[in-house]
C-alpha positions in Angstrom: 21.5 24.7 -11.3 20.4 21.0 -11.7 16.7 20.3 -12.0 15.3 17.3 -10.1 11.7 16.1 -10.8 10.1 13.7 -8.3 7.0 11.9 -9.4 4.8 10.8 -6.5 4.5 12.0 -2.9 4.2 8.5 -1.2 6.8 7.1 1.2 9.6 7.0 -1.4 9.0 10.2 -3.3 8.3 12.5 -0.4 11.2 11.1 1.7 13.5 11.7 -1.3 12.4 15.3 -1.4 12.7 15.8 2.4 16.3 14.5 2.3 17.3 16.4 -0.8 16.1 19.7 0.8 18.5 19.1 3.6 21.5 18.0 1.5 21.3 20.3 -1.5 19.9 23.6 -0.4 20.7 26.3 -3.0 22.2 23.7 -5.4 19.1 22.2 -7.1 15.6 23.1 -8.1 13.1 20.3 -7.1 9.7 19.9 -8.6 7.4 17.4 -6.8 4.3 16.1 -8.8 1.3 14.4 -7.2 -2.4 14.2 -7.9 -3.3 14.9 -4.2 -2.3 17.8 -2.0 -1.7 15.4 0.9 0.6 12.5 1.7 -1.2 9.4 3.1 0.1 6.5 5.2 -0.7 3.7 2.8 -0.1 1.1 5.5 -3.2 2.5 7.3 -5.7 2.4 4.5 -7.5 -0.5 6.1 -8.3 1.6 9.1 -10.1 4.1 7.0 -11.9 1.4 5.0 -13.2 -0.1 8.2 -14.1 3.3 9.6 -11.9 2.8 12.7 -9.9 6.0 11.7 -10.9 9.0 9.7 -8.9 9.9 6.6 -7.6 13.0 8.4 -5.7 10.8 10.8 -3.6 9.1 8.1 -2.9 12.2 6.0 -1.1 15.5 6.2 -0.6 18.3 3.7 2.5 17.8 1.5 3.3 21.5 1.9 3.9 20.9 5.6 7.3 19.4 4.8 8.3 21.3 1.7 10.7 24.2 1.6 9.2 26.6 -1.0 12.6 28.2 -1.7 13.8 24.8 -3.1 10.7 22.7 -4.0 7.7 23.5 -6.1 4.6 21.3 -5.8 2.5 20.6 -8.9 -0.9 18.9 -8.4 -1.5 17.0 -11.6 -1.6 13.6 -13.3 1.6 12.3 -14.9 0.9 11.0 -18.4 4.3 9.7 -19.3 8.1 10.3 -19.1 9.9 10.9 -22.4 13.3 9.5 -21.5 15.0 10.6 -24.7 14.0 14.3 -24.3 14.2 14.1 -20.4 10.7 15.5 -20.1 7.7 14.7 -17.9 4.4 15.1 -19.7 1.5 16.2 -17.4 -2.3 16.3 -18.1 -2.9 19.9 -17.2 0.5 21.6 -17.1 3.4 22.3 -19.4 6.0 19.5 -19.7 8.7 19.5 -17.1 12.3 19.1 -18.2 14.8 17.5 -15.8 18.4 16.5 -15.2 17.4 13.8 -12.9 13.9 12.2 -12.4 12.8 10.2 -9.4 9.9 7.9 -10.5 7.9 7.1 -7.4 4.3 6.9 -8.6 3.1 4.1 -6.4 0.7 1.2 -7.1 -2.7 0.4 -8.6 -5.0 -2.5 -8.0 -4.2 -5.6 -10.1 -7.2 -7.8 -11.2 -5.1 -10.3 -13.2 -7.8 -10.2 -15.9 -10.4 -11.9 -13.7 -13.8 -11.3 -15.2 -15.9 -8.8 -13.3 -13.3 -8.0 -10.7 -13.0 -4.3 -11.7 -16.7 -3.7 -12.1 -18.1 -5.7 -9.2 -15.5 -5.3 -6.4 -14.1 -2.4 -4.4 -10.3 -1.8 -4.6 -8.3 -0.3 -1.7 -5.3 1.6 -3.1 -6.0 5.2 -2.2 -7.7 7.3 0.5 -10.7 7.9 -1.7 -11.1 4.2 -2.4 -10.8 3.4 1.3 -13.4 6.0 2.1 -15.7 4.6 -0.6 -15.4 1.1 1.0 -16.4 2.5 4.4 -19.3 4.4 2.9 -20.5 1.3 1.0 -20.4 -0.8 4.2 -22.4 1.8 6.1 -25.0 1.9 3.4 -25.4 -1.8 3.4 -25.8 -1.9 7.2 -28.5 0.8 7.1 -30.1 -0.9 4.2 -30.6 -4.1 6.2 -33.0 -2.4 8.5 -35.3 -2.0 5.5 -34.7 -5.0 3.3 -33.6 -7.7 5.8 -31.3 -9.0 3.1 -28.8 -11.2 4.9 -26.2 -10.4 2.2 -26.1 -6.8 3.5 -24.4 -8.2 6.6 -21.8 -10.1 4.7 -18.3 -8.8 3.7 -16.0 -10.7 1.4 -12.3 -9.9 1.1 -10.7 -11.3 -2.0 -7.0 -11.9 -1.2 -5.5 -13.0 2.1 -2.1 -11.3 1.7 -0.8 -8.7 4.2 -3.4 -6.1 3.2 -6.3 -8.5 3.3 -5.3 -9.9 6.7 -5.0 -6.4 8.2 -8.2 -5.3 6.7 -10.3 -8.2 7.9 -8.8 -7.6 11.4 -9.9 -4.0 11.3 -13.4 -5.0 10.1 -13.7 -7.4 13.0 -13.0 -4.6 15.4 -15.7 -2.5 13.7 -18.4 -5.3 14.0 -20.2 -3.8 17.0 -20.5 -0.4 15.2 -21.9 -2.1 12.1 -24.3 -4.2 14.1 -25.7 -1.2 15.8 -26.5 0.4 12.4 -28.1 -2.7 11.1 -30.0 -3.5 14.3 -28.4 -6.9 14.8 -25.8 -8.5 17.1 -22.1 -8.3 16.2 -22.0 -12.0 15.6 -24.4 -11.6 12.6 -21.8 -9.5 10.7 -20.1 -12.2 8.5 -16.5 -11.7 7.4 -15.1 -14.0 4.6 -11.6 -14.0 3.2 -10.7 -16.0 0.1 -7.2 -16.7 -1.3 -5.6 -19.0 -3.9 -2.7 -20.0 -1.7 -2.5 -23.2 0.3 -0.4 -21.5 3.0 -1.3 -18.0 4.0 1.2 -15.4 5.2 4.3 -16.9 3.6 6.4 -13.8 4.7 6.3 -15.2 8.2 7.7 -18.4 9.6 5.2 -21.2 10.1 4.6 -20.6 13.8 3.8 -16.9 13.3 1.7 -17.6 10.3 -0.3 -20.2 12.2 -0.7 -17.7 15.1 -2.1 -15.1 12.7 -4.5 -17.5 11.1 -5.7 -18.7 14.5 -6.3 -15.0 15.5 -8.7 -14.7 12.5 -10.5 -17.9 13.4 -11.0 -16.7 17.0 -12.6 -13.6 15.4 -15.0 -15.8 13.5 -13.5 -15.0 10.1 -14.5 -17.6 7.5 -11.3 -18.5 5.6 -11.3 -20.2 2.3 -7.8 -21.2 0.9 -6.7 -22.9 -2.4 -9.6 -21.1 -4.0 -9.0 -19.8 -7.5 -11.4 -16.9 -8.2 -12.9 -17.3 -11.6 -15.3 -14.4 -11.8 -16.8 -11.6 -9.7 -20.5 -11.1 -10.5 -22.7 -8.5 -8.8 -22.7 -9.5 -5.1 -21.2 -12.9 -5.9 -17.7 -14.5 -6.0 -17.3 -17.6 -8.1 -14.3 -19.8 -7.4 -12.8 -23.2 -8.0 -11.1 -25.2 -5.3 -7.9 -27.1 -5.8 -8.7 -30.7 -6.5 -12.1 -29.9 -8.0 -13.1 -31.9 -11.0 -12.8 -30.0 -14.2 -16.5 -30.2 -15.1 -17.0 -26.4 -15.2 -18.9 -26.2 -11.9 -17.9 -23.4 -9.5 -18.4 -22.6 -5.9 -19.9 -19.3 -4.9 -20.3 -17.1 -1.9 -22.6 -14.1 -1.9 -22.2 -10.7 -0.1 -23.3 -7.2 -0.9 -19.8 -5.9 -0.1 -16.9 -7.4 -2.0 -13.4 -5.9 -1.5 -10.5 -6.7 -3.8 -7.0 -7.0 -2.1 -5.7 -9.8 -4.3 -2.7 -7.9 -5.6 -1.3 -4.6 -6.9 1.1 -3.6 -9.7 3.2 -0.5 -10.2 1.8 2.6 -11.9 0.7 2.1 -15.5 2.8 5.2 -16.3 5.8 2.9 -16.2 4.7 1.1 -19.4 3.5 4.3 -21.0 7.0 5.7 -20.5 8.6 2.8 -22.4 10.2 1.2 -19.3 10.7 -2.5 -19.3 8.8 -3.9 -16.4 6.8 -6.8 -15.0 3.5 -5.9 -13.3 4.7 -2.2 -13.4 7.9 -2.9 -11.5 11.3 -2.1 -13.1 14.3 -4.3 -12.2 16.6 -1.6 -10.7 20.3 -1.2 -11.3 22.8 -1.2 -8.4 22.2 2.5 -7.9 18.3 2.2 -8.1 18.2 3.6 -11.6 16.4 2.1 -14.6 18.5 -0.2 -16.7 20.2 1.9 -19.4 19.1 5.2 -17.9 21.2 6.4 -15.1 19.3 9.7 -14.7 16.0 7.9 -14.0 15.6 6.6 -10.4 12.9 4.0 -9.8 11.8 3.7 -6.2 9.0 2.4 -4.1 6.2 0.3 -5.7 7.6 0.7 -9.3 10.9 -0.8 -8.4 12.1 -4.4 -8.1 15.2 -5.0 -6.0 16.6 -8.5 -5.7 17.9 -9.9 -2.5 21.3 -11.7 -2.4 19.6 -15.1 -3.0 18.2 -13.8 -6.3 15.0 -15.7 -6.0 12.3 -13.0 -6.0 12.3 -9.2 -5.5 11.9 -7.8 -2.0 8.2 -7.1 -1.3 7.2 -3.5 -1.6 6.8 -2.0 1.9 7.0 1.4 3.5 10.2 0.3 5.1 12.0 -0.5 1.9 10.5 2.6 0.2 12.0 4.9 2.9 15.3 3.0 2.7 15.5 3.5 -1.1 14.7 7.2 -0.7 17.5 7.7 1.7 19.9 6.0 -0.7 18.7 8.0 -3.8 19.1 11.3 -1.9 22.7 10.3 -1.0 23.4 9.2 -4.6 22.0 12.4 -6.1 23.8 14.6 -3.6 27.1 13.0 -4.6 26.4 13.4 -8.3 25.3 17.1 -8.0 28.3 17.9 -5.8 30.7 15.9 -8.0 31.9 13.6 -5.2 32.2 9.8 -5.2 28.8 8.0 -5.4 27.9 5.7 -2.5 28.4 2.0 -2.7 25.7 0.0 -4.4 22.3 -0.1 -2.7 21.7 -2.9 -0.2 18.6 -3.5 1.9 18.3 -5.2 5.3 14.8 -5.6 6.7 14.3 -4.7 10.3 11.3 -7.0 10.4 7.6 -7.2 9.6 4.6 -6.9 11.9 1.0 -7.4 10.8 -1.9 -6.1 12.8 -5.2 -8.0 13.2 -7.2 -5.2 14.7 -6.2 -2.5 17.1 -4.7 -4.5 19.9 -3.7 -7.8 18.2 -0.7 -8.3 16.0 2.2 -10.7 15.2 5.5 -10.5 13.5 9.3 -10.3 13.6 11.6 -7.4 14.4 15.3 -7.3 15.0 15.5 -11.0 15.1 12.7 -11.6 17.6 9.2 -12.8 17.3 6.3 -10.9 18.8 2.6 -11.8 19.3 -0.6 -10.3 20.7 -0.7 -7.0 22.5 3.2 -6.4 22.6 3.2 -6.9 18.8 0.4 -4.4 18.5 2.4 -1.8 20.4 5.4 -2.5 18.3 3.4 -2.1 15.1 2.2 1.3 16.1 5.8 2.3 17.0 6.9 1.3 13.6 4.2 3.4 12.0 5.2 6.3 14.2 8.8 5.9 13.1 7.9 6.2 9.4 5.7 9.2 10.2 8.5 10.9 12.1 10.9 10.3 9.2 8.5 12.0 6.7 6.8 14.7 8.7 9.0 15.3 11.7 7.7 16.0 15.2 4.8 18.1 14.0 3.1 15.3 12.1 4.1 12.7 14.6 2.3 14.6 17.4 -0.7 15.3 15.2 -1.1 12.0 13.5 0.9 9.4 15.5 -0.6 6.2 16.9 -0.4 6.6 20.7 -3.6 4.6 21.4 -1.5 1.8 23.0 -3.9 0.7 25.7 -7.1 0.0 23.9 
């Protein structure tokens, strides 16, 4: 009986297991490895960081969707994969041998070597980190009642990509709650977002991007673009603006909460396993396997898949992660059963929608543009679809987003 080891229970890893359990019952032994006993909806981390949703709303036990007759769950940290020996080395368990390995270990925060970023800012790449952000914000708001330090009321988000935009929208919704804790008016809670790009939200057409930026401005979010962050000091972001004279002088903005959403990279286990990668992402083969290793599938945030134009890899999203998982399950099923493998992997995006708070969003889906409240409803339906794919009706009913009217 073939042994399949799946590393990571995010969108790609867990979906692969769910599909393999249906397709290869009684024909394989599956071992799933993850550090946490729960799966979390990574696209909703900003809601936990803002305090708009509890962590329990975006998580469910991994065992809820496992068939124990087929799949064994091991809670541990993956140290590396020995490709030659076909063995996965774990921190606290015996090594796992495999016939096929599905590498889906997700992402970590990327600081790009910027001085002080790791020590003096808060990343948001896991449930624990999102909860830590919320706890930190609450502490600052309560602290203001004692210290009257205006920096307690300021929050800086470094990075105005998809994650940063959704986070600042969620924080804007939470302003009244923060203000009550601090004993101030909501308008006194300052939100700043800083990014190096000249044009924000390049994944959208210009009209939609402008709409999203105007939403932020209406929410009184202070936006600084073309700002190259040079250093994060305690409670201070130092940056250089495009066009500044090269005299060494820097701009600064102060806040007692600094959140880092500038970028992510694939799991560091990729490099430890000797896989050739850029920022932790391996350029996949046509069957989503690592180059030169057809028994090692690379999916989700550790995978780079090129679109037909060959310019740059598709962005890592829940949508493409689920798509990759479906393909890997079909490919593995064919290999185990000895039938013809499916045609090479192709991806077609169904669209992208960004939320700016609970009832505001914008984006494209199925060839159409959506703005405002209708886009917000669509965003929640997209999230419910991915939840349904992973957890079925049980998790959809328990964790789904049905708060469509507020």
